[in-house]
N, C-alpha and C positions, 0 to 999 in steps of 0.2 A: 490417588494422581501421582505422588511421589514417588510411589512404590513401582510406577511402571516405568522409571528412567532407565535406560541403558548404562553400560559401563562408560559412556563418555557423558554421562549427565546430560543427556539430550532425552527424546522422545521418539524418536524416529532414525533409522540409519542413513536415509539418502535424501530426505526432503525437510526444508526447515519449517514448514507450516504446523506440523504436530507439537515441535518445541517452541515455537512462538506462541500458540493458543495455550498451551499448558502454561508458559510461564504467565503470560496476560493473566489467564483466570486465578492462579495462585496469589499473584500480586495484587491483583483485585480485589480478593478477598481479605488479605491480610498486608498492609502496608509495611510491617516490619519483616515480611516473609525472606526479603533480599538482604537484610541489614543484622540477622541473627548473629551475635558474635560467636556461639557456642555450636554453630553450624554452618561450616563453608559449603555445603551442598547446593544450596541454592546460588550462590555466587558462582560456582563452576558451572551451573546449568545455566546461567545468565551469559557466561563467556563462551558457552559451546554455541548457545543461540546466535551469539555474533560470528562464531565461527561458521555456523552451517549459511547463515545470510551472505557471508563474503566469498564462502565457496560459491553459493550462486552465482553472485554477481560476477567474480573470476570466470565463472563458465559462460556468461553473457546469458544467464537464462531470463527468460520474458517473465515478470511476474505479470498474475491478474491483477486487476482493480482490485479484487477482493482481498487477494493475498496481501497487496501493498499495504491496504485498509489494517488488516490483522498486525502487520507488522508496525503500522506506524504506533498504533494503541498499546502495542506490547512496549516499545521504547520509550512512549510517554510514560504510561504506567509506572515503567521501573526506572524513571526518572533519567532517560537518556534523551537527546536531540534528535529527533528524526530529520531535523534539514542540515545535518552533519553528522552522518554516519561514516566516518571514516573518509570524508570527502563526499558523501552522497547524499543527495538532498530526496528525502522520499517525497516530501510533500510537493516536491515541484513534480515529481513524476506521478503522483497520485494526482493532482490538478489537470497534467494532461491529459487523463482518461475523462472528462468530463465532457470535452466538446465531440468524442468519440461514441456517446452513447445514442444508442444503442447498436453495441458491436459484438464481437467474438470475446467473452470473457468479461464483458460489462453491458448485459441486455436485460436486466429486469430490475423493478423498483426495489428489491429487498437490496439488492446490490447496492444500487443509488444511494438508498439509505445509509449504508455501512460504509460507503465512502464517504458520504457528508459527516457523518458522524465522527470518522477519522480525520477529517479537516478541521472539524470544529475541536477536536480533542487537541490537534496539533496546533491552534490558533491560527489557522489559515481563515481570513476572512471569505465569508460566503455572499452569494450575490442574491438579491430579491428572487431573481429566477431561479435559482437550484433550489430554494427553499418552496416556491410556489409550484415546483414540478411535484415535491413530494406530499404536498397538502392538498392537491386539487382533486383527489378521489379518496375521500375519507371513509366511506363505507363500501369500497368495491376494490379491496386488494385482489391482486391475481394469486398471490400465494397464502391468502387467509392471515391467520394471527401471525406466522412467522413475519411476513411482509410488513404487516401493520404496526407489529411489536418494533421491528427494525426501525421504521420510519419513525414512530413514536419517542424512541430512544434520540435519534438524531435532532428532531424539533426539540425535544425536550433540552438539547445540549445547545441549540441556536437560542432558543428563547431565553436561557440563563446566561449565556455568555456572549451571545452578539445580539442583545434586545433590539438595535437600530435596523436590524435587517428584518424584522418581523412588522415592526411598527407600521410600515407601508403596505402591508399586505391585507387587503380586504378579507375579512371574514376567518381572519387567522385563529382567534381563539376559538370561534364557532366549529371550524374545521377540526381545530385539535381536540376540542371536547368529544367531538364526534367519533375521532379515531379511539379515545378512550372509551368511549361508550361501546363502540364494535368489539373491543377485545375485552372489556368487562362482562359483555352479553354473551360471549363465548365458553364461560367458565361452568362445567357441570355442576349444577347445584347439590346433586349426591356426593360427586366424588370429589370435586374440588380441581378438578384437572381442566385444562385448557385445550387437549390434544394429547400428545404422547409427550415424553419427558423432555424432548428439546423444545417443542413448542409451548410446554407449560413454562419452562425457564424462561425462556424469551420474553412470554407474557409478563410474568414475575418481575423482572428487570425492567420492562416498559413501562409498567404501571406504577412501579416504586419511583422511576426516574421522572413520572408526570407526578408524583407526589397524590396520586388516586387514593381516595378510600372507598370506591365504588367495586371493590371485591372483596372477596373471603381469602385474606392470605394465609390464615392458619391453617384453611382446608386444602389448599395447595401444597403447604409444606408438608402436611400428613399425607398428602398422596404422592407426592415425591419420594419420601422416606421411605413408603409402604412398597414401593416397586425397585428400591435399591438391590442391585446384587448383592451376592454373597461376599464379593472382593471389594465392595464399597463403590463400584462405577455404575453410570446408568447407560441405558442405549438399547433401544431396540432393533436398529438396524445393522447389527454388526459394527459399529463405530463409538466404541463407550467411551473413547478418548474425547472426542469431539462432543459428544454430548455432554459428558461429565464437565467439561469445560464452561459449558452454560449452566450447568445446574449446581456447581459448587459456589460461586458467587450469588446466584439466586437464593439459595438456602442460608446465605448469611447478610441478605438484604443488600447487596451490592449490584451496581448496574457498570454499562460503560460508560455512563455520562459522569460519574461521582469520581474524578481523579482524587488521588491524594495529594496532600502538599508535599513536594519536595524539598529536604532541607534547604537547598541552596539553588532554589529554583530547579532549572534544568540543569544536569550535573553532565558537563561536557567532557569530563576529567579521562573517562574510559572509551569517549569516541572520538579524539583527536587522532588525526592521523599519524601513522609514524614517520619517522624523519626519512627513512632510508624504503629503497627497495622497489615500491610502485608508486604510480601517480595516477590521477584520473584524467582521461584526455576523451572529449567528446568529439566524434566523427559525424558529419551529416554530409547529405547530398542534395543539391538542389538542381533542378530544370529551371534556369532562369527564363528560358524562352516560353514555357507553358506555365510558369509559377508554381509547378509540384514540387514539394517538398517530398523527396523519394527515401530518404533514410536519414536516420537519427539515433545515436546512440552512444552510451558512455562505455568505456572500456578502462580496465585497471591495466595497465602495461608497464613495464619495467623502466625505471629511470634512464633517461638518456635514448629511449627508442625513436628512430625515425619514423616519419609518416610511411616510408614504403613498408617497415616492419608494422606498425599500427594496421594498417589495412589487408596485410596477410592475415592478422590475428582476427579481423573482422569478417574475413573469408566467409561465407555461407551462413553469416548471423542475421535474424531479425524473422520475422518483421518485429519491431516493438518500438515502444516511444515515440508512435505517431507514424511509424514508418510503413511503407506500402507494399515493399519490397525488400527481398533476400540480397544481402549484399555480395555482389561480385565485381571483379574486376579483371581489366586486360591491360598489360604491359606491351611497350615497345621500345627496345634498346637502341639508343642512339648513340653518337661518340661522347656526348657528354655523361651517360648513364640512362638508366630507364626511365620513363615517363608514361605517364595514364595514357592509354588509347581508348578505354571504355570503361565505363561504371553499370552495374545493374542492367547490361545491354544495351546501354544508349555508347554509340561509340562518335570518335571525331570524325567529322567529315569536310575534309578540305575545300570540295566542290561549293560546299553550302557555307563555308567558313564557321562551321560549327566546331567550336573547341572545350576542352575541359580546363577550367582555370582552377588556381589552388590559394584559399585565401585562409588566414588566421586570425583569432580575436582572443585577446584576454576577457576574463570574466569582467561585463558591465562595460564594454567597449565595442567599437565598431568594427567589422572585418577590415583588413588591409590585405594587400597582397603578398602571398608569401615571397620574401627576399629570396631563397634558394629551391631547388626542387625536392622531389619528394625522397630522395637519397640524404640529403642534407639537412632537411627543415627537422628541427628537436623539439616537438611542443613541449612548455612548461604545466607542471601541475595544474588543472582547472581550466586550460584552453581550450578551443573548439577547433579544429580543422574543417574546413568545408570545401568540396568541389563542386565548382559550381558552372553547370553547362551553360555555354553563350555562343551567341551569333554576333559575329564582329563584320 
């Protein structure tokens, strides 16, 4: 896997997910991979992962729930704080996906299990409802062993780290055991496999996470090694990197649920925001007449950007972070300067007394009316600017 790195020490030229998954697999397999003082290439790969994620954010790319989950797991296993990645709270963004299930990019129980696992690894408290949803069909997974394995890893994590959540769930232990039995029963008695390489690796990780002894680990290992390609990779569907990222930890008895202890808990030293150049500003649009939240997204903008500059950056972005619309705007020039005439196709209406109002708030504070207009208001780092459609 290390031999597949490009000249920038990542694993792909245009997307962050391959690099994220490769680093996650390598760090899951060997906790000392990133701290080898004799080989700086892993640290360069970690920095490249940060660069690729930041590039996505600067381009306002919308991450799927699964992509966010892999990012969080990679940051946790590499001892970085997913709640403060250069000012971005990935846990908060992932949590916002849960009420949207099922939706585009988050539509099946495998993804729900992956999201739950990432939240558990990121130490985000889960609800009884989240866990009950995963465990209510222990022997009828839509996507077979793959789905059951991801769900079992998520449940194993919650069971270990948030035991109070599962205490009140009726028949949790019985259903948990049924998922273990379901996966174990799918192992081929003659070959040791659970399916293809990808499925077998996930099954091995899941049964290891559940501390199950109801399967033949040695036979599964032997089968995986027997189908390894000459270059050391795995994969039957033209995606050897992604399959290899699942197989490598499985071959070493590692799983998504077994985080390594970080030297100083979570190391925030390499994820703190730079002092200069860019800040994070949240932009939201709300129709207060209907109660609809029409748009919400975080943007990285140059320091001292005015609101009018921020909405120009936002133009054409979305939908993301719970948004239902692509951001568009319409301005009207007055003697005092430009003002918003319309947003996302919703225009001011003098006859009906419907107008756009501009509000702002600091983190943890309530919204207040902006003291100046869009050409003069300069949000600070972490603040939220909201346009609210109201009727007077």
